N, C-alpha and C positions, 0 to 999 in steps of 0.2 A: 504494500500500500504506500501511497505517496505521503511524504512528511508534510504536515500542516504547520506545526510549530517547531522551529529549530533554534534553540538558544545556545550560543557559543561564547564561552569564556566571559560570561556575564558577571560584571562587578558593579556594585553600588556602594558608594562611600558617602556617609553623611558627615559634614563638617570637615575641618582641616587640622593638620598638625597633630599634637598629642591627644587631642580630644576627638579625633576622627573615629567614627564607628563604621566598621565594615559590615553592612547589612547582608551583602552577597559578595562572595569571593571566588571568582573564576568558575562559575557554575555552567555546566553543559547539560542540556536536556533536549531530547527530540521526541515529539508526539506525532504518531501517524494518524491518518484518517481512520475513523472507526475505533479508536483506542481511548480508553478511559484510564488516566494516570492519576493516582492519589499522591499528594505531597504531605508528608508527616514530619513532625519534629516538635521539640519543646517550644514554649513561648519565647519569642525573640530570636528564633532560629533563621528567620528570613523568608518564611513561607508566603506571607502576604506581600512582601516586597517583590518576590519573584512573580507573583500574579499581577501586581500593578504594573511592573515593567513589561511583562509579556502582553498585557492588554493595552499598552501605550498610554497608561495613566501616569507614568513616571518615567523620567529619562535616566538610563543607566550611566554610570561613570565611564565604563568602557565595555566592550563586547558587542555582539551582534544578536538581534532578535528578528528572525525571519518568519513571517507569516505568509504561507503560500508563496514563498520565494521573494517576498518584499521585505527589505530591511527597515524596520520601524525607526531605527536610530538615525537613518539618513533623511527621514521625512520632515518636512516643515510642519508647523502646527496645524494648518488647515488640512494638509494631506493626511496627517495623523488622525484628525477628527473624522475625516471621511472614511479612513480605514476602520476605525472603531464602529462607525455606523453600518458599514456594509459587510464586514468580514469577521468581526469579533463581538461576541456576546459575553456580558459579565453578569453574574448573579451574586448579589451581596447578601451578607448575613442579615442586615437590617432592611432588606427589600429595596429601599430607595425609590419608592413609588411617589408620584406627585399627588398629593391629597385632593387637589381640586379637579383632577381628571378621573373619568371612569376607567374601568379596567381596559376596555377596548381602546380608549384614547391613550392610555399609558403605553399599550403595546404598539399602537400605530405611530406614536410620536417619532421614533428614530427614522421611520420611513418617510414621514412628512418632512422632517428636517433634511433628508437627503433628496428632496425634490419630487417624491412620489405624490401623485394626486391623492386628495383626501379620500375619495371613494375607493380607489384601488388599495390605498394603504389600509383602509378599514376592512376590506375583504380579506387581505392577508392577515391582519390582526385577528379577525374572527376565526380564520383557519388555525392560527397558532393557539388560540384559546381552546378550540375544539381538540387539538392534539394533546393538551394537558387536562382535558376533561372538565373544563369549567366554562363552556360556551354559554351556559345559562346565567353567568354572572357578568356578562359583558357590560351591562349598564349600571353596575353597582360601583360605588366609590370604595377606595381602600379601607376606610374606617368602618364600613359595613361588612367586612369580611374577617374571617379567622386568620391566624398566622399562616396556617398551611395554604389557605386559598390565596393569600397575598404572595406567598412564595411561588405558587404556580403562576401567578400573573407575572412575577419577575422572570421566571423561566421562559414564559411565552414571549416576553419582550426581548429576551436574550437570543431566542432561536428564530424570531420572525425574519423573513427575507431569505437570503442565500448565504447565511453565515456558516462557516465551516469550523470555527473555533469557539468553544464555550469555556469560560473561566469561572469557576464557582468557589468563592471564598467562604468557607464554613456555612454552606447554605442551610444546614439543619440545626445550627447553633441555637436558634430561638424557637425551635419546634419540639413537640413531644416526640417520643421515640417512634410511635406508630406513624405519625405524619412524616417524620424524617425518612423513614424507610420508603414511604411512597414517593417522596421527592427524589430519592436516589434511584428508585426504579424508573422514574421519568428520564433521568439523565442517562441511565443505562440503555433504555429503549432508544433514545436519540442516537446513541453511538451505533447500536446494532441495526436500526432501521434506516437512518439517514446518512450514516457514515461520517458524522462530525467527530472532531477530536475534542475531548473534555479533559480539563485539568482541574482536579478537585483538591482543595486544601481542607484537611480535617484533623482533628485530634483523636477521633474514635476509630479503633481498630476494626470494629464491626462495620463501619461505613467504608473503610478502605477495602474491605472484602469484596465490594462490588467492582473494584478496579481490575484492569488487566495487569497493571504494574504499579508498584509502590516505590517511591523515592523518599529518601530520608535526608533532612537538612539538620545541621547543627552548627551554630555560630556562623551562619552564612555559607557553609561549605556542604556540598553534596557528599555525604559520608557513605552512602550505600544505596542499593536498590534491589528489589526483588525482580527476578526475571519474569518474562511472560509465562503464562500457563503452558506446561509442556504439551506438545502434540502427541498423537498416538505413536508416530514413528519414533520420536525421541524417547518415549517410555519403553518401547520395545528394545531400542538400542541400549538403554540403561539396564534393563533386565538381562539382556544378552551379555553385557559387560560384567554384571555380577555373577552370572552363571559361568563365565569363562575366567574365573579368578585365577591368579597365578598360583603355582604350587606352594609357595611360601604361605599364602593365606589358607590353603587347604590344610597344611600342617598345623597352622594356628587353630583352625576349627577342630581338628582331631585332638589337639592338646586340651582344648576346652572341654570336649566330650569326656576325655579320660579324667580330667580334674573333677568334673561334675559327678562322674561315676564313683570316684573315691569319696567325695563328700557324701553321696548317697549311702555307701557302705558304712561309713562312720556313724551317720545318723541312724541307720538300721540297728547296728550293734548297740549304740547308746540307748535307743528306745527299748530294745529287748532287755538289756541289763536293768534299766529302770523298772520295767514291768516285772521282772523276776524278783528284784529286791523288794518292791512294794508288796507283791503277793506274799512273799515269805514273811515280811514283817507283820502283815495284817493277820495271817493265819497262824503264826508262831509254830509252824510245822517244819521239822527238819527235812521233810520230803522235798520241799521246794528249795532246799539248799543245792540240790542237783540242778544245774543250769539248763533244764530243758526249755524253759521259756526264753532264755537268752538265745538258745539255738533256734527256737521257733521265730524269734524276732529277726535273726540273721537270714533265715531261709525265706520268710514271707515278706518282711518289711523292706529288706534291702532292694529286691526287684521293684517294689512299689515306689520307693523313693527315687531309685535310678530312672524308672520310666517317667515319673513326674518331672524330674529335672531335665531329662532328655526332651520331653514335650515342650517345656519352657524354652529350652535352647533352640528348638526348631522354630517356635513362634517368634523368637527375637533374633534369629540368625541374620536376616536381611539388614535390620538396623545396625547390628554389630559389624557386619561387613562394610556398611556405609561409613561407620565411624573409622574403621581401619583404613579406608581410602583416604 
């Protein structure tokens, strides 16, 4: 798939001299069409700064921000505003709806600012509202809606038109958990059905689970990321690699089996001896001085313990081999 957002060596410094704060430091990030990428990290790690720079709301100190091949850094203010209206949608945590406008008017506003005729802009806005399942609220004002409904309006405003990049900054932060999951489902559906690229900033691991990939920021530095979900071919290759383990690892597994067998023997002997001693003490009979019960414990309990430990080893063999790799 084509890359919609390509951030290269992005750096954002606030202030100068010894009091300068590096909000972002040499960050690289690429997001393809149809991909949902979650950005996680502690407070002050640079997540929101990354989003505002990627959306053209803030100018970076250095680096490149390519949206569908256009470098936002090189654009003039008017060109940057046009880029935001046409190609970039932003969803804020606090909605940022205009209270004096109805839902459909809020959604149509970016189109009208871009020169689209009012009637045509309204039709596109109504379609966007229908896509987020609130077409019946088109004539209501924001104050007449719940938080979840207002966030849907904000999403409709962000996706109206031909935008291919959607940036969401904690879109579920002001919502309850059930409504938040619904909002994330909407973002996921837009990726899958329309092929847009979504960058989601979140603190919640359960929300990041909707993403194809998760990147982690700390102190303005991209410190790691999870890879995309493995395909069937890659899973088969991984299993084949585990099955074709080197001889040294097979010896290691055999040594583990031998050690577990010895542990099973010791446990069997110990349990048998404890059983014989307890019975002899309770009955006060010299007959039980003969260690028949100890022998019974060795004969019966040793195989049981060994079989149980072998079963546990078989269940955990694959993770053990993965750790050995």
